[in-house]
N, C-alpha and C positions, 0 to 999 in steps of 0.2 A: 652393388651389395646384391647379398643371394637371399632376397626376403621370402618364407615359405608361404605359399600361397593358400588362400581359404579352401577349406575342403571340395566345394564345388567348385572350382576352378582348376584343381591339380592337375588334372589331364587335359587342360584345353590351353591352347595357345592365345593369349589375349591379343586384342588389337592394340593395345599399347607397346605389347611385345615384338610386334611384326615390323620387320624392315620398313623405314618411312619412304614413300612414294612422294612423289610431287604433289603437293598440296594446293591441287587445282580448285577453282571457283565450284564445279560440279560436288566435288568430293566435300570442300567445305560446307556448301549448302546441306547436304545428306547428313554430315556427320552433327552438324548444329541443329538441324532441325529434329531429329532423332534423341540427341541428349537432351536436347529441350524439352520435349513434349512428351517422351516416354520415361525420365529419369527426373531433371530438374522440377517440372510442373508437378507431379505427383508428390515429390519429396516436400517442396514448399508448402504444398497444400496439408499434408501431414503434420508438419511444423507449426502452421498456423491454427491447425485445429486442437494440438495441445496447447498453444496459448491461450485460446478461445475458450476451452474448456477449464482451464484455471481460473480465467477470469470472471467465469460465470459462478465458480464456487466461492470467489472471493466476496467478504463481505467488509465494507468499511464501517469503521465505529466513527462517526462524524465530530463525536463528542472530545476525540483524544486527536492530536496530529497525526494527519494522515500519513500511511506508508508512502515512498516515493512513486512505487509503481501499484497497478492494482492487480497484481497477481502474485503468489508466492513460488517460489522457486522449488519449495517441499512439494507443492503440489504437482508441478511438472514432472520433476523427478519421479513422483508414485506413477506416471504414464510412461514409464521406462521402455514398455514393449514398441509403443508407437514411436519413440524417440530411436530406438536401436534399428528400426526399421527405415526412419531417415537415413542414418548412418549408412545402412546397407545399401539403400538406393542410391546414395550418395558415390559409395566407393564402387559399385557396378557400373553405375554411370561413367565413371572416371575410366575404369581399367577396359571398358568394351568397346571405348572409341579412340579416334585417335586424338591424343593428347594434347595437338594442335587447333582443336576446335576451341571456338568462344564462349563456352560454358564451363570448361574445365575448373575454373576460380571461382566460378558461382556454386559449382558442387562442393569445392574444399570447404565455401563459406557455409553452407548448410551443415556440415558434418560438423564443422567445429562450434555451430550454434547448438546443435544436439548434444556436443558434449555439456556446454553453458548449463543448458535446461537440466540436464541432469546432475547438475553441481559437480562437474567432473573438471575444475577449474585449470588444473595443471595440463589435463589433455587439450583443453580447449585454448589455453594460452599456445601451446606448441604449435597447435593447427593454426591459430591467426598470426603466429611468427613464422611459420613455413610459408603460408600464403604471402606474407610481406618480402620475402626472400625470393621464391619461386617465381614469383610474378613483378618483379621488382622492373622498372624502366631498363632499356639496353641501350648500349650507345651502338654506333653505326657498325662497328666491327663484331656486333654481336654479346661484347662482354658486358656484364651489369656497368650502371654507371655508378660511378664513385662519390658519396657525399663529401661534399668538400672540395670537390675537383669541377673546375669549368672546362673541361675538355668536351667537344663534340658538341658545344652550347649546354652542357648540362647546368641546373640552376643547383649553386651550391649549397642554398640555404632550404631546398627541397628535399622532401623525402616522398611526397605524395605521387600517384600517376595521373600523368595529364589525360582528361577525358574528351575523347573524339566528339564532336557536334554534328548533326545531321540528322533528320527524320527517319531515313531508313536504317541508320543503324540502332537507333533508337527503339525502331519497330521491330527488328531482328534479334538484338542481343540486352542483356541487361549491362547497365556500368561496371565498370572494372570494380570485381569485389575487393582488390586490395587496400581501396580506400575505405570502403565499408569495413574491413577487417579491423583497421586503425581503431574504428569508434567501439568494435567489440573487445578489443584487445584493452582499450581503458576501461571498459564495462567491467571484464575478467580481473584487471588488477585490483578495481575498487571491492570486487566480490573478495578478494585475496588480501584486503587490507593494506594494499602495495600502495601507500599514497604515493610516496615519491617517484615511483616509476611512472603512475597515472598522471602527475602532475607533469612531468618532463615530455610527456607524449603529448598531451593537451597544448603545452606551450609551443610544441614543435610546430603542430598542425594549426595553430594560432597564426604564428608568423609564415606560412607555407601559402606562397601565391599561386600554387596548382592546386590546392586541396578545393576541392569542386562545391559550389556555392549549394547543390542540392543538399550537402551533408552539414551545412552551418547550423543549422538547427539542431541536428543531432549533437553535434560538438556542445554546443551549447548546454543541451540536455546531459552530456557526461559533466560536463562544469558544475551544473546545478548538482548533480548527485554526488559529485567529490565533496562538495561544501556542505550537502545535507548529511550524508554519512558521519562528517565530523561536527556536528551541530552549529555549524556556522550559518545562521539562519538568514543573515541579511544577505550574506555572498549568495546564497541559496537562491534567494528570491530573486536577485537581480538577474542571475543566469537562467532561471526558470522563465521568467518574462521573455528572454529572448528564444527558449526552446518550445512555447505555446505552439507554433507553425508544425511541430514534429507529432503534437496529437492526432492519433490515428481517426478521430472523429468528434462529432460534437460532445457528446457525453463526457469523452476522457478530456478534451480542453476545459470543460465545466468544472471537473475533478480538479484537474490543477490549477484552476483559476480559485477555487474554494481553498486549496492548499498555499497558495500565494496569500491570499487573506490569512490563513493563520501564521504563516512566516512572518509576515509585516506586523501582525498583531504583537506577536512574541517580541520584536525587536521595538515596538512601542511606535510605530508610523501608522497611527490608526485611521489616517485620510485615506492611504495606498489602500489599507486593509479592507475599509470600506467600501472602495471601488471595485476590488476584485470580487469581495462578496456579491456587490451587485450584479457583477457580470456573470457570475455563477447562476445568480437566481436568473436571468434573463435568458441563460443559453442551456441549462440543464433541463433533462427530460424525467431525474429522477425526485419524486415528490419529497423524499426523505432529505436530500441533499439540499433542496429548497428549503424546506422547513429550517434544517441547522443552518443555512445560509441568512435567513430573517432574523433566526436568534442570534445569531452572531452580529448581524448588522447592528441590532439593537444594543449590543454588548459593549461595541466598539464606539458607540456615541459618546464622545468625550467634549459635549458643552459645558462651558464653566460656570452653568447654571447649579446652584446648591442644590434643586430637585433634580438632577438628571437621572439620579438611580430611581427613584419614584417615578417619574415620566416613563423611563423604559420597561419597569416592571408593569406599568399600567398599561402600555402598549402590548406586551405580552400577554395580559390576561383579557386584552380585547381580542386578541388573536384568537386565543382558546373558544370565546363564545362564536365565533365565525364557523359556519357550517364548512368551508372550504379546509378547515384545519381540525374538525373534529376527531379525525382518526389518530392525530398527533398531539392530543392534550396531555399523554402523560409526559412527553418531551417538553413541552411549553411549560407545565408547572413545575417541572424538575430544574429548567433554566432559571426560572422566576425564584426559585429556593436558592439557586447558587449565588444570584446576587443580593439576596438578602443575607447568605450567609458571608460573603465578600465583605461586606459593612459591619459584621459581627451581631446582626440583628436574628439571634438563634430562634426567637419566639415566633416571628412571623416567619419564618423557614420552615417550621415544622409543619404548620395547616397546608402550606404549599406542597410540601412531599408527600402529605397524608392524601392530598388530591391526586398527587400524582400515581400513587398506587392504586387508585380505583378504577383506572383506566389502563387495559391491556391490550390495546388496538394493536401495538408494535411488536414486541417480545418480551419476556419473561426476563430477560437480562436489564431491560430499563427497569421495570418492575423492581428486581432485586438492588440495583443501585439505589433506589428510593428507600426501600426498607432498611438497606444498611448504613445508609446517611441518617435516617431517622434513629437506629438504633445508638450510633455513635454519640447523636447530640444528646438522646436522652440519657446516657451514660456521663457524658460531661455534666450535666445538670442534676446528676445523683439521683434520677427516676429509675432506679435500677429494676422495677418491676415493668414497666412500659418498655425498657429497653430489651429486657429479655423476651417481652411478646413480638417485638419487631425481629429479633434475632431468630425468634422460632418462624417466621415468616419467610424466610430465607429460604431460596433452593440451592443447597449445598452442592448439587451437581452442576451448578451453572459454570460453564467453560472460563467465562470473562472473572469469577471472582478470583483475586489475585492470591489470597493465602487463605483458604477454608480451614486448614489446620488453626490457626490462631483465633477463627471465629467459634470454631467447635471449643477450644480453651476456654475462650470468654464467657461462652453458655453456660459451660461446666460452673464456672466462678459465680456468675450471675446466679445460677440456680441455687448455689449453697447460700448466698448473700440473702435472696427472696426468701429462702425456707427459713433462714434465721430471723428476718424482719417479721415474718408473719409470727413465729413463736413470741417472738419479743410485742407484737401487736397484740395477739392473743391473750398474753399475761398480763398486759398493761390495762386491757379491757376488763379481766377477770377482778384484776386489783381495785380498778374504778368501779365496780359493781359490787364488790363487797363491802367498798368502803360507804355505800348509800345506806339511808337509815332502812330499816325493813318492810316498811310498807312502801316506800319508793322501789325498794329491789322487787317487790312483788308486782306493783305495777309494771315495771321494766319487764319482766320476764313475760309476764300476761300479754303485754301489746306485742312482745317480739315474737310470741308464738303465733297471736291473731295475722301479724305480717307474715310470717312463714306459711300459714295455711291459704292466706289468699294469694302468695306468689305460686303456691303448688297449684292450686286451682287454675 
């Protein structure tokens, strides 16, 4: 194939185009070293930095079901200049060096990952598919092994690349990226909603005797993500348990344990849910996650005693008085109100929500949630003036408000209702005053004027 070179390489004979010489040990060492440290190392660092920046910008809402991953692809896509640099370094590292070096497949994997993080899923899938084909195991006669054939000792049911063991090999090279590309291909299929293709590849790798043990946790992660995207919470939880070992650090594992608690809570398995909330409390370094995990732990308490809800609310109110949780009283009172609302006790929920609005230690969005719920509860109880006051307290520029237009519409309607109620109240008061005897009427007006003068002072 005659492929047009990039402009910077148009007048240059690339190393990959030169006639192949014997790939001696010194040549292999030089090619591996330069490709690794001049290109793969820098490209992988850039890719890691892009993901880390996306994680730093990501904020979890622990009152809702957590997203599966703690960063958004929309944010990584915005870092397109860095990802383009990763792609360029990968391409350059490939074409400037002997293609027989041990890092070529790793460079292609970085190239595919950069496409994935830019949400170019078609290109990413093609790249991972290319890795699967170009670096597939070969038979003794240098032909690709045929799946389903047992010739030359080929495993008929295996699609993976057998990984060689040894301390020296681990120190000098990365494992074959073809096996990692299978994991990334599954992830790409899921982003494209190609669930049948993802399930087929997962099943093939599950039954593959050559699939490396180092990637078993990652495969479990893909199965958990497969079920999570389809709202199959029970199966997602089972496989996420098996994927905890793939968490990159202590905090990310704690976050997944919190998510496991949420998944089991949604399926009614409250004992397992409580267990993972407790694990998250003991492991997390994020105080907000700890507070929400403790609140959830109270919520999933399902003792068969009649006063269980009362006990849970009392526990929350005790937490609110402790110095350790002084910065999270808005959340604690809000969660206590939710328990009252769940059992239909709106009158008890309103004072708790009002207490929540008095503390703004965390963020305005939490305060907005409390005001919005107060407004809705007051509206249901036909306390229209109070409902309008709560709606007026809302910050409509809050990005977490789901439908600010409907709130604006309701405020307009409530404004008309309150105006008309004021007119009715004023007319009723005047008619009652007019119906009084003249002496009583004079005394009322006199007392009213005196009260107004006192208030003015």
